[in-house]
Structure formats: structure tokens, C-alpha cells
N, C-alpha and C positions, 0 to 999 in steps of 0.2 A: 277039377274041376270046381276055383273060386267065382262062390256065388252066391257072397254075401262080401262085404265093402262094412266096416267097423272103422268110425273116425273118433279123436277128440272131437272138443267142440272149438276154445278158442286156441286161436291158434296157427288152427289146424283148418276149423269148417267155418270158421267166424272170424270177423276183425274185431274183436272187443275190446284194444286195447285205446283205443279212444276215451270213450269211458271208462276206462277204470282207471284212467292216467286222471281223467278231469273229477271224475269221484275224488280221486287218492288227495288230489290239487285241492278239492274244496277241505276237507278234512285237516290241510298240511296248514291251508288259512286260519279255519278255528280254532286252530292250539297255539298260532305263531309262531309257524314254520315256514321257510321257503318249498317255495314249487321243484319241483324234476320237471326238465325236459322233457318233452316226447318219446326221443331215442331212449336214454334212461329208462324211462319206464316200458316202451314198451319191452325191454328184455328181459323183462320179469312179469309181464303179466301175464302170465301161462301157472305161475307161480304160488298164486292165493294170499287172501289179504294183508297176512302175517310180512310177506315179503316186502309191501310197500310200507306197510309199516316201522318195519325195522331201518327201511332207508332214512328217517327221522327222528324215529324216537326209539328207544333203549328197555327190552323186556326187563329189566333188573328193576327197573326204573319207572316210569307208566303202565299204568292201567292196561292189557292192550285186548283184555272181556273187553271193555270198556271200548275204547279205541274199535273195535269190533265191529260193538252194535253200530258206531257214526259211522264207520264203513257203510255196513247194510243197508244203515237208514237214508242216505248218502245215493249209493247206485240202487238202488229201488228205485228212486226216480231219477235216474241216468241212462239204466242201462240200455234204452230203446230210440236212442239217441241216432245214433251210427253203429248197430251191430253189422256191419258191413259181408257179404257172402265174399269170400277171397274171389279173386278174376280166376275163372277159369270154375268152377265151384257148378255153378246152377244145372253148365255144358256136361260137366261129367255125372253130373245125376239124372239127367235126362240120357245118353249112352249106358247110362246104369241100365235105369230101367227099363227101357226102351228093350233089352238084352236080358229082361229077366232076374238081372242079380240085384235082388234088395242092400238097402244103405240102412246105417241107423252110427246110433248115438255113445257112443263110453265115456263120460267126462266126472273128472273132480268136482264141478259147477253144479253147486243146488240147486234142484233140483227146478223148484220154481224160474228164477232165473231158465233154466237151459229150455223149458218147455214150452216160458214167454217169448223166448227169441224166437223160437221154432217156431213159433203159432206168428211171431211180428212178420217171417219170410213166408210164413200159409206152404208147410210143413212139415204140421203135422202130424196129417194122413197120409203121407210120402214117410214118413220115417220106420221103417219095420221096426225098432228098438233104441227107446232110452234108456240107458244106463246113468247114475246120478250118485256122486259120492256119499252124498246125505241118504240115499235109498236103507232102508232097516236094513241089519243083519247084513252086511257087505263092507267090508274094507275096504276103504280107497285107493286106487293108484299109489306107491306101484305094483300092491297087490292085482292078481290075476282076475282074484272074482271077482268083478263084476263085469269083465271078458267073459269069464264061463258063463258066468248067470245071461250076459245078451244072445251066446252059443244057444244054452241052453231052450233060451224063450222061444228061439227061431227054430227050435228042433235041428239044428246044421251041429255037422260036422267042425271041425275044430283046422282040419285039415282041407278046409272049403273054405274058409275067410281069414282075408289081409287085415288088419290095424292100421291105424295111420295116426301120426300124432308128431307134437314137436319137441316136445319132451324127452329129460334121458329116463324120467317113469315113465313115456308109455312105451317105449322100447321095451323099459324094463319087465312091466308090466305084461307085454304079449310074449318078450321071451321067458316069461314062467307062467305060462297058459299055452304053450307050446304051437301058438299063433304066427303066423306071419309078421313080420314087423315093418311098415317103411315110415321113413324120416321123413318130418315133411321140411325141406331148409328151408322153405317160405315163410316159415312161421316165427318166433320169438324168439329165435335161441343169440345167447348169449357172445359177446368176441371171442370171448375163454370157453367155451365148450368143445372140449374136447370128442367130436362125434368120430372119430371111427376107431376109441376107446365101447363105442354104447353098443357093438356089435349087433345094426339093426339087419337085417336083408336086404331090400333095399334102397334108396335114397332119392326122395324127389325134388324139385327145384319148383313146380308149378303142380296144381291139380291133373292137370293132362297130362302129366308123362305116370300119370295109375295106368291108363288105358297102354303104354310101352312096355308094362315090366318085363323082363326075360324071363320065360319059364313061368308065368300065369296061363293058366292054359281058357283065359278067356278072351286070350290079350286077340286074334283071328278074328271071333264077330266082333270085336270093339272098338279095333281100331281102321 
């Protein structure tokens, strides 16, 4: 019986691409580089700051530590401008909560940003567990450590948990942890991604499809 649904944050739970791309374009402008269009930035919005920097800077010639600090300083002013829940996510959460199913977030995003995005959406108290990429003592995804710790904190057996993410590292992390993996194809996939090679247990195109996944025992009570 599935009693907990864990989500990645960027590109799965919340659409943060707009604020990340806006931040990147400010960094580019400050350093006399050209902007990127939204669609180009969206494809890498789950890949971290370095992915944005590599689009316009050379890691061997440019100071990526300094550029990362600049990016974070600007993003700190931008990240709550437009962090939208994906369509159908709020209804999904209500359905899960109404049937006694916990939900939580396991993300590589730093805790400061993650906590404030949840607070922005008034979801802090509703979220059963939050594990972040900068939490002390844990390796970030694709390591399974954050997922395993989330299950430990919830006192959940991994067989009763599913993990939903939009990136290869999410699926790898779930598979390494022996947790059923759900690939969110509405997220920040690249045109070049070979998702059939990722070996996710399920594939969805909207959050609501989680309610109807074959073989999950909460289906009858939630659909």
C-alpha cells in the first residue's frame, strides 16, 4: 500500500524555470553575454547553476565560484517572483491528504530556497518531510541517501513509497534506493533525453495521473 508520495521540487512540484532563467540572463548581462530564450533555459532548469553558467562561460577560463556567488545573490532576489505549482498539483495534494497519504519533497535545491518556496505556497505544515541537497551528512541525487533518510524520518518502508521526478538523476536515485520511480514528463526534459533508457517504473504527463498508476494499491481509494 502506497502511504507516501515524495516529489522532486524544480520541474516536478514547482515550475521555477522563469525565475532561474531571469536570474541567468541578469548574470549574462552583467558579464556582457547574450541572453538565452525561455525554451533553452527551461531544458536545464533542473540541472543546477553550473548548467546555466556553461551556456555562456568557459569553466577553464572563467571563475565559476565567483559566478555562482553572483547567481545565488541575484536568485535570492528573484526566486519568489513566479514559482508556480504545476497544473493539477494542488488537487493531487488534496486528494492524497484526504486519503491519509503523506507527501514530501526530496530535492537537490538548497534548503533556504526550498523552505521559502514551500512557505510561499503555504505548504510548510502540509509537507511531511523535506530533504535538500545541502543537508549535512548526505550526498545529493543521484545518490539514494536523501530518499532513504526521508523514508527513515517518516518511519516508512520503501515498498510503501513512490518518488516522482523529472530528471535522470531522480530516477537513478529512486532506483538505487529500491523505491518505485515515476518520471514526470511535464517537467524539464531535454529533446535529447532518452527516457526509455532511464528505467522508470512509471511515466506521467500530468500530476493527476499519479492517482491512476497501475498496480499501486492506493488507486481505488484515490481515483
